[in-house]
C-alpha positions, -999 to 999 in steps of 0.1 A, spaced: -478 -425 -418 -514 -436 -425 -503 -457 -455 -480 -479 -434 -507 -483 -407 -532 -495 -433 -505 -518 -447 -498 -533 -413 -535 -541 -409 -532 -563 -440 -509 -586 -422 -532 -594 -392 -544 -629 -385 -559 -650 -357 -548 -682 -341 -577 -699 -356 -566 -689 -391 -531 -703 -385 -545 -736 -371 -566 -740 -402 -537 -734 -425 -510 -754 -406 -531 -781 -390 -512 -775 -357 -528 -780 -323 -535 -751 -300 -506 -759 -276 -480 -761 -304 -494 -729 -320 -493 -709 -288 -457 -720 -282 -445 -709 -317 -465 -677 -318 -452 -669 -283 -416 -674 -295 -422 -651 -326 -437 -625 -303 -407 -627 -279 -384 -622 -309 -405 -592 -319 -416 -606 -353 -452 -606 -342 -473 -581 -323 -503 -595 -303 -536 -576 -300 -566 -586 -279 -595 -595 -302 -630 -584 -297 -643 -616 -282 -629 -623 -247 -595 -639 -248 -591 -641 -285 -559 -626 -300 -552 -611 -334 -515 -611 -345 -498 -586 -367 -465 -591 -385 -440 -566 -373 -421 -553 -403 -403 -522 -416 -409 -506 -450 -378 -500 -471 -371 -475 -499 -402 -464 -517 -425 -483 -493 -434 -509 -518 -417 -538 -501 -422 -548 -464 -391 -563 -448 -389 -584 -417 -361 -570 -396 -333 -594 -389 -342 -620 -415 -319 -628 -444 -330 -619 -479 -336 -652 -497 -323 -638 -530 -289 -630 -514 -286 -667 -504 -287 -681 -539 -254 -698 -547 -241 -698 -512 -239 -727 -487 -257 -724 -454 -242 -756 -441 -210 -757 -421 -182 -779 -434 -165 -805 -413 -140 -778 -402 -168 -755 -391 -166 -730 -419 -195 -721 -442 
């Protein structure tokens, strides 16, 4: 159990870190992080300095525990060679 807890800590980040990487404004960032939190892809933790937040990716560990998996997301490798766009008749 401790190994997965240590592993989850590797996937923590702050709003500031996301702003620096994406170049998004604070309002846009709060909106999108809030959506991901509502969909349970992120867990929010209060940071040590007042109202700061630290986010953690919510993931499951499959098989031997070597590969974290985001619940509900499609495996990109399984999409290769398939169409994700609907045709004019509404079929994929």
